[in-house]
N, CA and C atoms as an extended XYZ file, in Angstrom:
375
Properties=species:S:1:pos:R:3:atomname:S:1:resname:S:1:resid:I:1 pbc="F F F"
N        17.474       14.239        8.290 N   UNK     1
C        16.312       15.089        8.142 CA  UNK     1
C        15.837       15.114        6.688 C   UNK     1
N        16.794       15.013        5.758 N   UNK     2
C        16.459       15.083        4.345 CA  UNK     2
C        15.536       13.940        3.920 C   UNK     2
N        15.756       12.729        4.474 N   UNK     3
C        14.912       11.596        4.097 CA  UNK     3
C        13.460       11.850        4.468 C   UNK     3
N        13.217       12.545        5.581 N   UNK     4
C        11.846       12.841        5.987 CA  UNK     4
C        11.168       13.818        5.022 C   UNK     4
N        11.953       14.706        4.452 N   UNK     5
C        11.404       15.622        3.449 CA  UNK     5
C        11.016       14.865        2.177 C   UNK     5
N        11.838       13.897        1.786 N   UNK     6
C        11.498       13.070        0.626 CA  UNK     6
C        10.252       12.232        0.903 C   UNK     6
N        10.166       11.670        2.100 N   UNK     7
C         8.982       10.889        2.469 CA  UNK     7
C         7.740       11.778        2.465 C   UNK     7
N         7.857       12.975        3.025 N   UNK     8
C         6.726       13.908        3.071 CA  UNK     8
C         6.297       14.335        1.671 C   UNK     8
N         7.267       14.614        0.813 N   UNK     9
C         6.936       15.014       -0.562 CA  UNK     9
C         6.245       13.872       -1.298 C   UNK     9
N         6.814       12.670       -1.191 N   UNK    10
C         6.187       11.512       -1.829 CA  UNK    10
C         4.812       11.228       -1.248 C   UNK    10
N         4.678       11.361        0.073 N   UNK    11
C         3.397       11.134        0.730 CA  UNK    11
C         2.337       12.120        0.288 C   UNK    11
N         2.729       13.357        0.119 N   UNK    12
C         1.779       14.364       -0.371 CA  UNK    12
C         1.278       14.006       -1.759 C   UNK    12
N         2.206       13.663       -2.632 N   UNK    13
C         1.824       13.285       -3.996 CA  UNK    13
C         0.993       11.999       -4.011 C   UNK    13
N         1.364       11.033       -3.161 N   UNK    14
C         0.643        9.767       -3.101 CA  UNK    14
C        -0.782        9.930       -2.613 C   UNK    14
N        -0.988       10.751       -1.597 N   UNK    15
C        -2.347       10.937       -1.084 CA  UNK    15
C        -3.215       11.685       -2.089 C   UNK    15
N        -2.644       12.638       -2.789 N   UNK    16
C        -3.397       13.346       -3.839 CA  UNK    16
C        -3.734       12.382       -4.970 C   UNK    16
N        -2.754       11.577       -5.363 N   UNK    17
C        -2.989       10.603       -6.442 CA  UNK    17
C        -4.050        9.589       -6.037 C   UNK    17
N        -4.018        9.142       -4.788 N   UNK    18
C        -5.020        8.181       -4.305 CA  UNK    18
C        -6.417        8.773       -4.415 C   UNK    18
N        -6.572       10.000       -3.948 N   UNK    19
C        -7.879       10.646       -4.014 CA  UNK    19
C        -8.325       10.814       -5.460 C   UNK    19
N        -7.420       11.297       -6.314 N   UNK    20
C        -7.783       11.552       -7.701 CA  UNK    20
C        -8.146       10.262       -8.437 C   UNK    20
N        -7.285        9.244       -8.345 N   UNK    21
C        -7.546        7.976       -9.039 CA  UNK    21
C        -8.821        7.336       -8.487 C   UNK    21
N        -8.927        7.241       -7.172 N   UNK    22
C       -10.089        6.607       -6.553 CA  UNK    22
C       -11.395        7.287       -6.907 C   UNK    22
N       -11.419        8.614       -6.814 N   UNK    23
C       -12.663        9.333       -7.096 CA  UNK    23
C       -12.977        9.349       -8.587 C   UNK    23
N       -11.973        9.394       -9.437 N   UNK    24
C       -12.202        9.360      -10.882 CA  UNK    24
C       -12.793        8.020      -11.303 C   UNK    24
N       -12.214        6.943      -10.820 N   UNK    25
C       -12.720        5.608      -11.161 CA  UNK    25
C       -14.122        5.416      -10.589 C   UNK    25
N       -14.325        5.793       -9.341 N   UNK    26
C       -15.647        5.651       -8.711 CA  UNK    26
C       -16.684        6.487       -9.452 C   UNK    26
N       -16.296        7.672       -9.894 N   UNK    27
C       -17.215        8.532      -10.638 CA  UNK    27
C       -17.610        7.939      -11.977 C   UNK    27
N       -16.717        7.200      -12.590 N   UNK    28
C       -16.991        6.599      -13.899 CA  UNK    28
C       -17.675        5.239      -13.792 C   UNK    28
N       -17.365        4.486      -12.747 N   UNK    29
C       -17.866        3.114      -12.659 CA  UNK    29
C       -18.897        2.912      -11.554 C   UNK    29
N       -19.093        3.914      -10.729 N   UNK    30
C       -20.057        3.793       -9.644 CA  UNK    30
C       -19.412        3.290       -8.365 C   UNK    30
N       -20.232        3.190       -7.334 N   UNK    31
C       -19.710        2.812       -6.018 CA  UNK    31
C       -20.331        1.526       -5.465 C   UNK    31
N       -21.087        0.823       -6.291 N   UNK    32
C       -21.672       -0.437       -5.815 CA  UNK    32
C       -20.560       -1.421       -5.429 C   UNK    32
N       -19.511       -1.456       -6.204 N   UNK    33
C       -18.282       -2.198       -5.901 CA  UNK    33
C       -17.190       -1.142       -5.744 C   UNK    33
N       -16.269       -1.300       -4.793 N   UNK    34
C       -15.240       -0.268       -4.586 CA  UNK    34
C       -14.158       -0.276       -5.673 C   UNK    34
N       -14.578        0.021       -6.901 N   UNK    35
C       -13.654        0.017       -8.038 CA  UNK    35
C       -12.464        0.963       -7.828 C   UNK    35
N       -12.732        2.135       -7.289 N   UNK    36
C       -11.660        3.113       -7.100 CA  UNK    36
C       -10.567        2.583       -6.199 C   UNK    36
N       -10.948        2.040       -5.059 N   UNK    37
C        -9.968        1.481       -4.130 CA  UNK    37
C        -9.266        0.280       -4.742 C   UNK    37
N       -10.014       -0.536       -5.453 N   UNK    38
C        -9.434       -1.713       -6.106 CA  UNK    38
C        -8.355       -1.289       -7.102 C   UNK    38
N        -8.652       -0.305       -7.929 N   UNK    39
C        -7.680        0.179       -8.918 CA  UNK    39
C        -6.464        0.789       -8.216 C   UNK    39
N        -6.694        1.561       -7.169 N   UNK    40
C        -5.578        2.134       -6.411 CA  UNK    40
C        -4.686        1.027       -5.867 C   UNK    40
N        -5.274        0.012       -5.243 N   UNK    41
C        -4.484       -1.064       -4.650 CA  UNK    41
C        -3.703       -1.843       -5.701 C   UNK    41
N        -4.319       -2.131       -6.824 N   UNK    42
C        -3.631       -2.912       -7.861 CA  UNK    42
C        -2.532       -2.083       -8.523 C   UNK    42
N        -2.795       -0.823       -8.830 N   UNK    43
C        -1.746        0.005       -9.427 CA  UNK    43
C        -0.602        0.221       -8.443 C   UNK    43
N        -0.905        0.313       -7.156 N   UNK    44
C         0.149        0.442       -6.146 CA  UNK    44
C         1.031       -0.802       -6.133 C   UNK    44
N         0.417       -1.958       -6.317 N   UNK    45
C         1.197       -3.205       -6.368 CA  UNK    45
C         2.157       -3.198       -7.548 C   UNK    45
N         1.693       -2.728       -8.691 N   UNK    46
C         2.564       -2.648       -9.869 CA  UNK    46
C         3.716       -1.676       -9.598 C   UNK    46
N         3.394       -0.517       -9.038 N   UNK    47
C         4.417        0.505       -8.808 CA  UNK    47
C         5.436        0.049       -7.764 C   UNK    47
N         4.970       -0.566       -6.668 N   UNK    48
C         5.938       -0.991       -5.647 CA  UNK    48
C         6.775       -2.160       -6.149 C   UNK    48
N         6.171       -3.067       -6.894 N   UNK    49
C         6.936       -4.179       -7.455 CA  UNK    49
C         8.019       -3.686       -8.393 C   UNK    49
N         7.652       -2.750       -9.260 N   UNK    50
C         8.624       -2.183      -10.194 CA  UNK    50
C         9.695       -1.384       -9.461 C   UNK    50
N         9.263       -0.440       -8.615 N   UNK    51
C        10.225        0.481       -8.008 CA  UNK    51
C        11.208       -0.217       -7.076 C   UNK    51
N        10.739       -1.133       -6.242 N   UNK    52
C        11.666       -1.813       -5.337 CA  UNK    52
C        12.610       -2.746       -6.085 C   UNK    52
N        12.114       -3.433       -7.097 N   UNK    53
C        12.993       -4.294       -7.894 CA  UNK    53
C        14.027       -3.448       -8.631 C   UNK    53
N        13.582       -2.371       -9.242 N   UNK    54
C        14.476       -1.479       -9.983 CA  UNK    54
C        15.520       -0.863       -9.051 C   UNK    54
N        15.058       -0.325       -7.921 N   UNK    55
C        15.978        0.331       -6.995 CA  UNK    55
C        16.940       -0.661       -6.344 C   UNK    55
N        16.484       -1.864       -6.062 N   UNK    56
C        17.369       -2.880       -5.471 CA  UNK    56
C        18.466       -3.312       -6.433 C   UNK    56
N        18.207       -3.240       -7.727 N   UNK    57
C        19.204       -3.646       -8.730 CA  UNK    57
C        20.144       -2.516       -9.106 C   UNK    57
N        19.815       -1.318       -8.739 N   UNK    58
C        20.633       -0.161       -9.076 CA  UNK    58
C        21.083        0.535       -7.799 C   UNK    58
N        22.004       -0.117       -7.119 N   UNK    59
C        22.469        0.372       -5.828 CA  UNK    59
C        23.160        1.730       -5.928 C   UNK    59
N        23.581        2.103       -7.118 N   UNK    60
C        24.249        3.383       -7.295 CA  UNK    60
C        23.302        4.575       -7.280 C   UNK    60
N        22.008        4.326       -7.383 N   UNK    61
C        21.042        5.423       -7.345 CA  UNK    61
C        20.937        5.996       -5.943 C   UNK    61
N        20.610        7.231       -5.871 N   UNK    62
C        20.466        7.901       -4.578 CA  UNK    62
C        19.396        7.221       -3.723 C   UNK    62
N        19.668        7.044       -2.433 N   UNK    63
C        18.665        6.472       -1.525 CA  UNK    63
C        17.403        7.342       -1.428 C   UNK    63
N        17.517        8.579       -1.855 N   UNK    64
C        16.357        9.476       -1.827 CA  UNK    64
C        15.194        8.901       -2.636 C   UNK    64
N        15.485        8.172       -3.705 N   UNK    65
C        14.420        7.586       -4.525 CA  UNK    65
C        13.604        6.577       -3.737 C   UNK    65
N        14.274        5.809       -2.869 N   UNK    66
C        13.577        4.822       -2.045 CA  UNK    66
C        12.640        5.524       -1.054 C   UNK    66
N        13.101        6.636       -0.490 N   UNK    67
C        12.257        7.386        0.441 CA  UNK    67
C        11.099        8.071       -0.287 C   UNK    67
N        11.374        8.587       -1.464 N   UNK    68
C        10.361        9.323       -2.216 CA  UNK    68
C         9.264        8.420       -2.776 C   UNK    68
N         9.651        7.333       -3.448 N   UNK    69
C         8.655        6.520       -4.165 CA  UNK    69
C         8.055        5.406       -3.303 C   UNK    69
N         8.808        4.346       -2.956 N   UNK    70
C         8.130        3.263       -2.223 CA  UNK    70
C         7.668        3.653       -0.818 C   UNK    70
N         8.457        4.449       -0.094 N   UNK    71
C         8.067        4.790        1.275 CA  UNK    71
C         7.045        5.925        1.278 C   UNK    71
N         7.363        7.025        0.641 N   UNK    72
C         6.481        8.195        0.672 CA  UNK    72
C         5.268        8.069       -0.218 C   UNK    72
N         5.506        7.992       -1.539 N   UNK    73
C         4.393        7.980       -2.490 CA  UNK    73
C         3.489        6.768       -2.292 C   UNK    73
N         4.077        5.575       -2.367 N   UNK    74
C         3.263        4.363       -2.258 CA  UNK    74
C         2.707        4.207       -0.849 C   UNK    74
N         3.466        4.619        0.161 N   UNK    75
C         2.972        4.551        1.533 CA  UNK    75
C         1.693        5.344        1.731 C   UNK    75
N         1.580        6.466        1.064 N   UNK    76
C         0.362        7.276        1.158 CA  UNK    76
C        -0.689        6.836        0.143 C   UNK    76
N        -0.236        6.337       -0.976 N   UNK    77
C        -1.154        5.915       -2.044 CA  UNK    77
C        -1.906        4.658       -1.632 C   UNK    77
N        -1.190        3.683       -1.065 N   UNK    78
C        -1.829        2.433       -0.653 CA  UNK    78
C        -0.862        1.583        0.144 C   UNK    78
N        -1.280        1.127        1.324 N   UNK    79
C        -0.427        0.211        2.071 CA  UNK    79
C        -0.662       -1.234        1.647 C   UNK    79
N        -1.693       -1.471        0.861 N   UNK    80
C        -1.969       -2.822        0.372 CA  UNK    80
C        -0.779       -3.350       -0.425 C   UNK    80
N        -0.158       -2.484       -1.195 N   UNK    81
C         0.976       -2.916       -2.003 CA  UNK    81
C         2.154       -3.333       -1.135 C   UNK    81
N         2.357       -2.678       -0.007 N   UNK    82
C         3.424       -3.070        0.904 CA  UNK    82
C         3.162       -4.466        1.449 C   UNK    82
N         1.927       -4.716        1.806 N   UNK    83
C         1.512       -6.046        2.273 CA  UNK    83
C         1.803       -7.101        1.200 C   UNK    83
N         1.455       -6.798       -0.034 N   UNK    84
C         1.704       -7.745       -1.126 CA  UNK    84
C         3.192       -7.940       -1.360 C   UNK    84
N         3.978       -6.863       -1.292 N   UNK    85
C         5.426       -6.974       -1.483 CA  UNK    85
C         6.052       -7.830       -0.390 C   UNK    85
N         5.642       -7.605        0.845 N   UNK    86
C         6.187       -8.391        1.946 CA  UNK    86
C         5.809       -9.868        1.806 C   UNK    86
N         4.609      -10.134        1.336 N   UNK    87
C         4.189      -11.517        1.099 CA  UNK    87
C         5.051      -12.148        0.012 C   UNK    87
N         5.246      -11.434       -1.097 N   UNK    88
C         6.080      -11.940       -2.188 CA  UNK    88
C         7.517      -12.174       -1.708 C   UNK    88
N         8.056      -11.235       -0.961 N   UNK    89
C         9.424      -11.377       -0.453 CA  UNK    89
C         9.545      -12.606        0.444 C   UNK    89
N         8.539      -12.847        1.268 N   UNK    90
C         8.544      -14.018        2.144 CA  UNK    90
C         8.466      -15.298        1.321 C   UNK    90
N         7.611      -15.298        0.289 N   UNK    91
C         7.516      -16.461       -0.597 CA  UNK    91
C         8.834      -16.725       -1.313 C   UNK    91
N         9.507      -15.667       -1.740 N   UNK    92
C        10.773      -15.820       -2.462 CA  UNK    92
C        11.860      -16.454       -1.604 C   UNK    92
N        11.759      -16.302       -0.284 N   UNK    93
C        12.746      -16.928        0.598 CA  UNK    93
C        12.405      -18.391        0.862 C   UNK    93
N        11.255      -18.835        0.372 N   UNK    94
C        10.842      -20.216        0.572 CA  UNK    94
C        10.036      -20.449        1.840 C   UNK    94
N         9.724      -19.385        2.545 N   UNK    95
C         8.967      -19.506        3.797 CA  UNK    95
C         7.465      -19.491        3.487 C   UNK    95
N         6.999      -20.574        2.860 N   UNK    96
C         5.614      -20.628        2.394 CA  UNK    96
C         4.607      -20.616        3.538 C   UNK    96
N         4.906      -21.329        4.598 N   UNK    97
C         3.999      -21.360        5.745 CA  UNK    97
C         3.903      -19.981        6.396 C   UNK    97
N         5.031      -19.312        6.542 N   UNK    98
C         5.045      -17.966        7.116 CA  UNK    98
C         4.256      -16.995        6.232 C   UNK    98
N         4.423      -17.105        4.927 N   UNK    99
C         3.681      -16.247        4.000 CA  UNK    99
C         2.177      -16.503        4.113 C   UNK    99
N         1.798      -17.776        4.186 N   UNK   100
C         0.376      -18.117        4.321 CA  UNK   100
C        -0.180      -17.595        5.637 C   UNK   100
N         0.601      -17.709        6.700 N   UNK   101
C         0.177      -17.188        7.995 CA  UNK   101
C        -0.022      -15.677        7.932 C   UNK   101
N         0.874      -14.994        7.257 N   UNK   102
C         0.771      -13.543        7.105 CA  UNK   102
C        -0.482      -13.159        6.318 C   UNK   102
N        -0.741      -13.863        5.223 N   UNK   103
C        -1.906      -13.568        4.389 CA  UNK   103
C        -3.203      -13.829        5.159 C   UNK   103
N        -3.330      -15.020        5.713 N   UNK   104
C        -4.559      -15.377        6.434 CA  UNK   104
C        -4.702      -14.528        7.695 C   UNK   104
N        -3.609      -14.351        8.411 N   UNK   105
C        -3.655      -13.531        9.621 CA  UNK   105
C        -4.035      -12.093        9.336 C   UNK   105
N        -3.470      -11.528        8.285 N   UNK   106
C        -3.801      -10.149        7.923 CA  UNK   106
C        -5.269      -10.014        7.572 C   UNK   106
N        -5.793      -10.978        6.825 N   UNK   107
C        -7.196      -10.925        6.429 CA  UNK   107
C        -8.112      -11.102        7.633 C   UNK   107
N        -7.900      -12.150        8.391 N   UNK   108
C        -8.799      -12.471        9.507 CA  UNK   108
C        -8.660      -11.457       10.646 C   UNK   108
N        -7.430      -11.206       11.081 N   UNK   109
C        -7.223      -10.272       12.189 CA  UNK   109
C        -7.573       -8.843       11.760 C   UNK   109
N        -7.230       -8.493       10.525 N   UNK   110
C        -7.574       -7.168       10.019 CA  UNK   110
C        -9.077       -6.946        9.956 C   UNK   110
N        -9.804       -7.945        9.480 N   UNK   111
C       -11.260       -7.831        9.428 CA  UNK   111
C       -11.840       -7.752       10.837 C   UNK   111
N       -11.334       -8.572       11.745 N   UNK   112
C       -11.799       -8.531       13.137 CA  UNK   112
C       -11.497       -7.177       13.778 C   UNK   112
N       -10.314       -6.631       13.520 N   UNK   113
C        -9.952       -5.327       14.071 CA  UNK   113
C       -10.844       -4.220       13.508 C   UNK   113
N       -11.151       -4.317       12.220 N   UNK   114
C       -12.044       -3.342       11.606 CA  UNK   114
C       -13.435       -3.423       12.238 C   UNK   114
N       -13.900       -4.628       12.446 N   UNK   115
C       -15.199       -4.848       13.072 CA  UNK   115
C       -15.196       -4.289       14.502 C   UNK   115
N       -14.141       -4.564       15.253 N   UNK   116
C       -14.045       -4.040       16.619 CA  UNK   116
C       -14.030       -2.511       16.632 C   UNK   116
N       -13.313       -1.934       15.694 N   UNK   117
C       -13.294       -0.472       15.600 CA  UNK   117
C       -14.669        0.099       15.298 C   UNK   117
N       -15.384       -0.568       14.394 N   UNK   118
C       -16.736       -0.124       14.061 CA  UNK   118
C       -17.669       -0.286       15.259 C   UNK   118
N       -17.549       -1.406       15.982 N   UNK   119
C       -18.366       -1.617       17.185 CA  UNK   119
C       -18.065       -0.566       18.248 C   UNK   119
N       -16.793       -0.236       18.414 N   UNK   120
C       -16.410        0.799       19.370 CA  UNK   120
C       -17.026        2.150       19.000 C   UNK   120
N       -16.962        2.464       17.706 N   UNK   121
C       -17.550        3.728       17.247 CA  UNK   121
C       -19.061        3.730       17.452 C   UNK   121
N       -19.711        2.576       17.179 N   UNK   122
C       -21.155        2.473       17.411 CA  UNK   122
C       -21.493        2.652       18.886 C   UNK   122
N       -20.635        2.138       19.755 N   UNK   123
C       -20.866        2.200       21.195 CA  UNK   123
C       -20.797        3.624       21.722 C   UNK   123
N       -19.837        4.395       21.229 N   UNK   124
C       -19.668        5.748       21.754 CA  UNK   124
C       -20.451        6.800       20.971 C   UNK   124
N       -21.088        6.393       19.901 N   UNK   125
C       -21.842        7.358       19.083 CA  UNK   125
C       -23.187        7.674       19.697 C   UNK   125
């Protein structure tokens, strides 16, 4: 039960941080290009890359940190970083074709799914 509390705490902080960073950047740079989301996604990649590498090398640290930061905080802040981490992990194992399939599949299928969702919403609106 304790791990869920760490995930919830990290998720709360991550969602607040996402809103604050995204809206602050968008307010300063405008919304013609999604600068806020771009900055959130890139900073999430830095944080997940650092935190998972750091935590994986320090097995003596409490598992609570893994639930709080990469799962909770980053999970709410941006799932793009998880996608990038999984791609990097796949590349590191030498599974280049699998990594390419994941990247292309995520982009193409994700865009198609987004389009289908928008069409569904248009249909019932």
